[in-house]
C-alpha positions in Angstrom: 4.5 -25.0 34.5 2.5 -21.7 35.0 0.3 -21.1 37.1 -3.2 -20.3 35.8 -2.6 -16.4 36.7 0.2 -16.3 35.1 -1.3 -18.0 32.0 -4.3 -15.3 32.2 -2.0 -12.6 32.8 0.5 -13.4 29.3 -3.2 -13.9 27.7 -3.8 -10.3 28.3 -0.9 -8.9 27.6 -1.1 -10.6 24.1 -4.1 -8.8 23.2 -3.6 -5.5 24.6 -0.4 -5.7 22.5 -1.2 -4.0 19.1 -0.9 -5.4 15.8 1.6 -4.6 14.0 0.7 -2.9 10.2 3.1 -4.9 7.6 5.0 -2.4 5.9 5.1 -1.2 2.1 7.7 -3.4 1.4 6.5 -6.5 3.5 3.0 -6.3 1.1 5.6 -6.0 -1.8 6.9 -9.8 -0.4 9.5 -8.2 1.0 13.2 -7.7 -0.8 12.7 -10.8 -2.7 8.9 -10.1 -3.8 11.1 -6.8 -5.4 14.1 -9.0 -6.9 11.3 -11.2 -8.4 8.9 -8.3 -10.3 11.9 -7.7 -12.1 12.8 -11.3 -13.5 9.7 -11.2 -16.1 10.8 -7.8 -17.2 14.2 -9.0 -17.9 13.3 -12.3 -19.4 10.4 -10.5 -21.6 13.1 -8.0 -23.1 16.0 -11.0 -23.3 13.9 -13.4 -25.1 11.8 -10.4 -27.0 15.3 -9.6 -28.5 16.5 -13.4 -29.6 13.7 -15.1 -30.6 10.6 -12.1 -31.2 7.5 -11.0 -28.6 5.4 -14.3 -29.3 8.4 -16.1 -27.4 8.9 -13.0 -24.7 5.3 -13.4 -23.9 5.5 -17.3 -23.0 8.7 -16.5 -21.1 7.5 -13.5 -18.9 4.4 -15.7 -18.1 6.6 -19.0 -17.6 9.0 -17.0 -15.1 6.0 -14.8 -13.4 4.2 -18.4 -12.9 7.4 -20.4 -11.9 8.4 -17.9 -9.2 4.7 -18.4 -7.8 5.6 -21.7 -7.6 8.5 -21.2 -5.8 7.3 -19.3 -2.9 4.4 -21.5 -2.5 7.2 -24.6 -2.0 9.0 -22.2 0.3 5.8 -21.2 2.1 6.0 -17.8 1.5 3.4 -15.2 0.8 1.9 -16.1 -2.5 0.1 -12.6 -2.9 2.9 -10.9 -4.3 3.4 -14.2 -6.9 -0.3 -14.3 -7.6 -0.5 -10.6 -8.7 2.5 -10.7 -10.8 1.7 -13.6 -12.8 -2.0 -11.4 -13.3 -0.1 -8.3 -13.9 2.2 -10.2 -16.9 -1.1 -12.1 -18.2 -2.7 -9.0 -18.3 0.1 -7.1 -20.4 1.0 -10.3 -22.4 -2.7 -10.1 -23.5 -2.2 -6.6 -24.4 0.9 -7.2 -26.6 -0.7 -10.6 -28.0 -3.3 -8.3 -29.3 -1.7 -5.5 -30.9 1.6 -7.9 -32.3 4.1 -5.2 -30.9 6.6 -6.0 -28.4 6.8 -2.2 -26.4 3.0 -2.7 -26.0 4.3 -4.5 -22.8 4.7 -2.1 -21.2 1.9 0.0 -22.6 -0.1 -0.4 -19.4 2.6 0.8 -16.6 3.6 3.8 -19.1 -0.3 5.2 -18.7 -0.4 4.0 -15.0 2.3 6.5 -14.0 0.4 9.8 -15.7 -2.3 8.7 -14.1 -0.9 8.6 -10.6 1.6 11.2 -11.4 -2.2 13.7 -12.0 -3.6 12.2 -9.1 -1.0 13.0 -6.9 -1.1 16.5 -8.4 -4.5 17.2 -7.8 -4.8 15.8 -4.5 -2.2 19.1 -3.3 -4.4 21.8 -5.6 -7.4 20.4 -3.9 -5.4 20.4 -0.1 -5.8 16.8 0.4 -2.5 15.5 -0.3 -2.6 11.7 -0.5 0.6 10.9 0.9 -1.3 12.4 4.2 -4.4 10.6 3.4 -3.2 7.1 2.4 0.0 7.2 5.5 -2.6 8.5 8.0 -5.2 6.2 7.3 -3.0 3.2 7.0 -1.9 4.0 10.5 -5.5 4.9 11.5 -4.6 8.4 12.9 -7.2 9.9 10.8 -7.2 13.3 9.7 -5.7 14.9 12.6 -3.1 16.6 10.6 -5.4 18.4 8.0 -6.3 20.6 11.3 -2.8 21.9 11.1 -0.9 24.2 8.1 2.5 23.1 8.9 1.5 18.9 8.6 -0.5 19.8 5.7 2.6 21.1 3.8 4.9 18.6 5.1 2.8 16.0 3.1 2.5 18.4 0.7 6.0 18.2 -0.3 5.9 14.2 -0.1 2.9 14.3 -2.3 4.9 16.4 -4.6 7.9 14.3 -4.9 5.8 11.4 -5.4 4.3 13.3 -8.6 7.3 13.5 -9.7 8.4 10.4 -9.5 5.3 9.0 -11.4 5.4 12.1 -13.9 8.9 10.9 -14.8 8.5 7.4 -15.2 5.6 8.4 -18.1 7.8 10.9 -19.6 11.4 8.6 -19.8 9.1 5.8 -20.6 6.9 7.4 -23.2 9.9 8.5 -25.5 11.4 4.9 -25.3 7.8 3.8 -26.7 7.5 6.2 -29.1 11.2 5.8 -30.5 10.7 1.5 -29.9 13.3 1.1 -27.9 12.0 -1.8 -26.2 15.4 -3.0 -24.4 15.3 0.8 -22.9 11.9 0.4 -22.1 12.3 -2.6 -19.9 15.5 -0.9 -17.9 13.9 2.3 -17.4 10.6 -0.1 -15.9 13.3 -1.5 -13.4 15.1 1.7 -12.9 12.7 3.8 -11.9 10.4 1.0 -10.0 11.1 0.5 -7.2 14.6 1.9 -6.6 13.4 5.8 -7.3 9.9 4.9 -5.1 12.0 3.6 -2.3 13.5 7.5 -2.0 10.3 8.9 -2.6 9.0 6.8 0.8 12.0 8.3 2.5 10.5 11.7 2.0 7.1 10.6 3.0 8.7 8.7 6.2 10.0 12.5 6.8 7.1 14.2 6.2 5.2 11.6 8.8 7.9 11.8 11.6 7.6 15.8 11.3 3.7 15.6 11.6 3.8 13.9 14.2 5.9 15.7 16.0 4.2 18.9 15.4 0.9 17.3 16.1 2.6 16.6 19.5 3.7 19.7 20.2 0.7 21.8 19.7 -1.7 19.1 21.5 -3.3 17.2 19.1 -1.6 14.2 19.6 -0.8 12.9 22.9 3.1 13.0 23.7 4.6 10.0 24.9 5.2 9.6 28.9 8.5 8.6 30.3 
């Protein structure tokens, strides 16, 4: 058995240890969460081709709810599942209102355009969103903005994100305008997390490069030992 001093020491060590922030992948529900997020889209496209848009709405919503139940039973995080059910409910509501299956993707298409514009504007006003979001999430504040080279790293990362969102909009808007629902579903999946994951690699590169630069010029403390 541990003595009082040993127990007290362990407690202090646990309190002193920094809590690791969940990664973007963790917040999305891990690899399973990413896979699960594509299933309602597949269900919608398949059901729409076989039975029409009303059956597609029911299929997508039923699959999203089923995924939430499975995660709950397995005692996994239900936050991504709840978000997925809500998202499917909103997009399905749009389809039900308009009577057009392609409108299942309408919100995502215009959200991509909004994202592309926001990322691009942030570079133009010298507050690149990749840097703002990354450094806010990691608690580093705005030190990176004091160095022109660090800002340039995050400019590059932000422009990559703007390109990803812009490409999403351009491709999916084309399929939307030409009534290619199946192609819309494929594009949504292919240009979703896989493409965004590549952009996050560039963001990670920018963050590492910025940290290295800030340590070299003394704005961040260098590691000892």
